[in-house]
N, C-alpha and C positions, 0 to 999 in steps of 0.2 A: 548478634543478628540471628544466630541459629535458633533462638527461642521462637522466632516467627514460624518455624516449621513445627516445633513441638506444641505450639499454642493453638494450632488450628482446631476448631471445634468439631465435634462429631456431627453437628447439624450440617456443616459445610461438606463433610465427607459424605453424608447420606444424600445431599443434594446432587453431588457430581459423580458419585460412584461408591461402591461398597467398600467398607473398611477391609484392609488386608490383614493377614494372619500374623505377620512378623514385623518387628520394629523396623528392619531395613526396608521392607515393602511399604510400611506406613510412611516413612520419610519420603521415599520416592513418589508414592501416590499423592501424598499431601502436596508435594512440590508441583506435580502435574495439575492438581486441583486448584492450587493457588494461581498458577499461570492462567488457568481457565477463567476463574472468577475475578481476578485482578487485572488481567491484561487482555486476553482474547475477547471476551464478551464486552467489556467496556470500550475497547478500541472500535469494535464493530458497531456498537451503539453510537459512538461519536461519529463514525463514518456515515451512518444513516442520518443523524442530525445535520451534519455539515452538508451532505448531499441534498437534503431537503431545503436547507438555506440557499444553496446554490441554485436550485430550481426556482425558489422564490425570487432570487436576484435576477435570473434570466427572464422570468415573467415580467418583473418590474421594468427591465430594460426594453422588452418588446412592447410593453404598454406605454412607456414613456421614454423613448430613446434620448439619451443625453450622454455627454462625456462623463458626468458624475455617475450615472447608473452603469455605464460600461465599466468604469473603474471599480464600482462595488461588485459587479459580477466577476470581474477578474480576481478581486480579493477573496470572494467567496470560493472560487475555484481553488486558489492557493490554500485557503484554510481547510478545505476538504482533503487536500493532499496529505496533511500531516498524520492523521490517524491511519490512513492507508499505508503510508510508508513505514510507520512504526509497527504496523501489523505484519510486515513482510516476513518476519521470523516464522510466523505461523501460516504462511501462504502455501499450504499443502492440503491434502485431503480434498474437501469439496472445492477448494480453490484451483486445484490442478487436475483432479481425477474426473473422468467421465462417470456419470452423465452430466454433472453440473459444470465442472471446469469453469468456475466463475472468475478466476483471476484474470485471464485474457479478455473477458467481457468487461471487466471493470477498468483494466489498465493495459491496453495493447500498445506496446511501444517497441522501437521507434514508430511514431505515428505514420501511417501510410496516407499521406496527403492525397494521393491520387484516388484512393478508395473513398475518402471523405468527399472530394470534389465530384466524383462520379455520382455518389448517392445524392448530393446536393443538387447537381445540375439536372439529374434525371427525375428528381422528385420521388425516387423509389423509397426513401426513408419513411414516407407516409403510408406506404402500401404493404410493406413486409417487415418481418422482424429484423432488426439491425444485427449485423455480425460484428465480431470483435474489432476488426480493423475500421469499422464505420462508426464506432461509438466509444464510450468510456472516457477516461480522463484525457487521453491524448487527442482524440478527435474534438472534444469540447475545447481543449486548450488551443488547438489550431484555429477554430472559429473565433474564439475570444481574443487571441493574441496574435494571430497570423497576419500575413500581408494585407488582407482586406478587412481586418477586424474593425478598424476605425469607422468603416461605413455603418457599423451597427449604431453608432451614436447619431447618425444622420437619417435613420429610417423614420418615415412617418409613423406615428403611433398605430398599432394594430387595433382594429376593432374586430371582435369575433362574436359569432352567434353563441359560442360557449366561451365565456371569459377565461383567459389564461391567467390564473393566479396560483398561489402556492397550493391551493387545494384542488386544482383542476388538472387532469392529465392531458397532455398534448396528444396522446393516443386517442383520447375521447374527442378532443376538439377536431383533430385532423387538419391536414393542410387545406382541405376544401372549405373549411369554415372560416378561414382567415380572409378578411377584406383588405386588399393591398392599399387601399386609400390612394394617396398621391405618390407613394414611393414605388420603386421598381419591383418587379416580381422576384428578382434575385435576392435583394435585401430582405424581403419578407420571407422568402424561403429559408434564408439563413437563420432568421429568428425562429421559424417554426421547427427547423431541424434541431437547433439548439435546445428548444423546449422538449422535443422528443428524446434527445440524448440525456438530458438531465433527469427526465422521468425514468429512463432505462437504468441510469446509474443508481438512483435511489432504489429501484425495484431489485436490482442485482445485489446491492448492499444488504437489503432486507433478506433476500434469499440466502445470502452467505451467513448472516447471523442466525437465521432459522436453521440452517444446516448444522451449525455448531451447537446451538442451544440444547442442553440436556432435557429441556421440557418440550422440545419440538422434535427435529430430526435426529439430534443427539450424537453428532460426531465427537463432541467433547467427551461423552461417556465412553466411546470407543477408546479414547486416549487414557482416561482415568481408570478404566476397568481392564487395562492391559494385564494379561495373565490370569484373569478370573472371569472370562466370558467375552472379551473383546474379539471380534472377528477380523480386526485390522492389525492388532498388535498382540502377538502370542505371549510376549513377556514384558515385564516392566523395563528391563534394559533396552528393549527394542523401542519402546515409547519414549523413554528419556533420551536415548541415542538419536532419535529422529529430530528432537528439538535442538540438542547440542550441535548436531551436524548442521541443522538449519542456521544456527548462529554463525558457524564458520562459513557456510555457503553464502550468507548475506554479505559478509565482508569480501569473500572471493568474487561474488557477483558485482559488487560495487567497484572493486578494483579492476577486474578484467573487462566487464561489459560497460559499466557506466563511465569509467575514466580511460582505461587503456585503449579501448576500441576507437573512440573519437580522437584520442591523442595520436594514434598511429606510431610509426617508427621514427619519423622525422617530420619536419614542417611541410614537406611535399607530399606526405602520405596521410594527412589528416582526413577524418570522416566526420565532419561537423554535423551532418544530418543523422548520425547515429546517437546523438545525445538524447537523454531523457529530458522532458520538459524544456526543449530548446527554444520554443517560441516565447514562453513566459520568462525565460532566462532564470529558471529555478533549479537547474541541474545539481548544483552543489548543495542547495538547501534540501533537496530530496535525499541526497546521500547522508547529510547530517541527521535527518529524521530516521533513516535506516539505522544509523549507528545508535541513535537514542533507543530504538526498539531492541537492539542487541544489549545495550546497557541495562534497560529495564528487565530484560529476561535474566540477565546475570545477577544484578543486585536486588531485584524486586521492585515492585511498584508500590510506593507509599508503605502501607503496613503489610503488603503481600510478600511472600517468600520469593527468593531468587536462587539461582544455582549456587551462588557463593554460600548461602545458608546450609545447603546440603553438603557442600565440600567441607565446611567448618565442622559439621557434626562428625565427620570422618577424619578429622585431624589434618585436613589440607586447606590451603587458602591461596587464591591467586588475586585477591582484592587489590593489592598494591600494583601488581603487574597490569591487571585489567584497567585500573584507573589511569595509570601512566600511559599505557598504549592508546587508550581511547582519547585521552587528552592530547597526546602527540598527533594522532590522526586528525583530530578536530582543528588543532592549530595549523597544521599543514593545509587542510581544506579551506580554512578561513583565509589563508594567504592566497590560495587559488581564487576563491571568490566567484561570484556570478557577475557578468556572464562568463561561462566556461570557455566560450569561443576565444575571448581575449587572452586568457592564460594559455590556451592550446597554441595560439598563433604567436604570442609575444612574450610569454613568461613560462616557457616550457620547464624551466628548472623547478618552479613551484609545483607543477603537476607531477613531475618526477619524484619530488620529495613526498607528496601525498601518496603516490603509488607505493613508495618504500615503506611509509608508516603503516599503510593498510596491510601490506604484506607481513609486517611484524605482528600486527594484531591477528591476522588470519592464522599465522603459525602458532601463536599462543593458544588459540582455541583448538585448532585442529591437531596439534602435537601435544602440548603440555596438558591442557585440560581434558581432552579426550583420553589421553594416556592415564591421567590420574583417576579417571572414572572407569578405566578398563573397558572403554567403548571403542568400537571400530569406526574408522573414517569411511564414510560412504559418499557416493557421488550420484545418488538417485534423483537429486533435485536440480540437476544442471540445466533443465529446460527453463528455469527462471520465470520471468513475468509471463 
């Protein structure tokens, strides 16, 4: 596997950052470059594609309401979740830092249903820029899967002076251009708000990819030029440490925030409303996608390099331990299953087992692997989504 690092071409190096002067630097820089070209940029491209498909499905639902089209819009939402959750290892820089801070714009959770309802009922979504709690995956999920979502299948078709289709922005159409026809204004507003939110999701996904793209705003170049001109990362160990720490943080975040918080201390202390993706009942699938992102970062994506390649070049390997602990965590999570509510209330031993397996995976990354790399454990990313 280590040949994947040594075999990176100079063309790839020149695309993402300057070649480094020493073999050790070359290996670390090539690993950062591989993560950029094989994971970060492709996942963001997939996020854009899937967000556009979601927008098209919402437009189809609004133009021809039906149970089938509602189901397809729900499937499109779930499909767009996967690249976002796999990208979470790299959810830093433009995703968390001002002035962009795009992560909470794309996925603010737990969803604040009161903020969504307020924007919907007041019509303010049509007149000002949506804020994080009022848009993104969580807000879209609430309208597509929440208590009143089935009403979307019964809305009379929208006719608009500007047709809402995959190529038309609801910002341009605006709520005032929608003819409510024979259906009530609340249902029509729900559709118009959904269209506005899916437009915003696609726009934010594009902004995030542009922020990382070395041919655009170039945050990826900040990472790959660590120690040779980067204003974000003074040294290569700092850049590498950021990502390895993020791997550990993702597992910690999944364990502590996505499972332990809704799980509570006992069945009388549960907080089911603190789940991620609770209306779609996709909480465990989101976690499994997060772990897939960790796995791809460690083992590499297809022909791309992973952290294991770099470790092997230096006589270390945690491949067996990572494989075994990832597999154990997956098995435990699959026993939990979706909906997570059911396991939290009725099969708490399954959730406890999953928490234990995730703790073992977290310790492998944050103790053994960080130690083998002589990197420090940091907690700078604890603000999460």
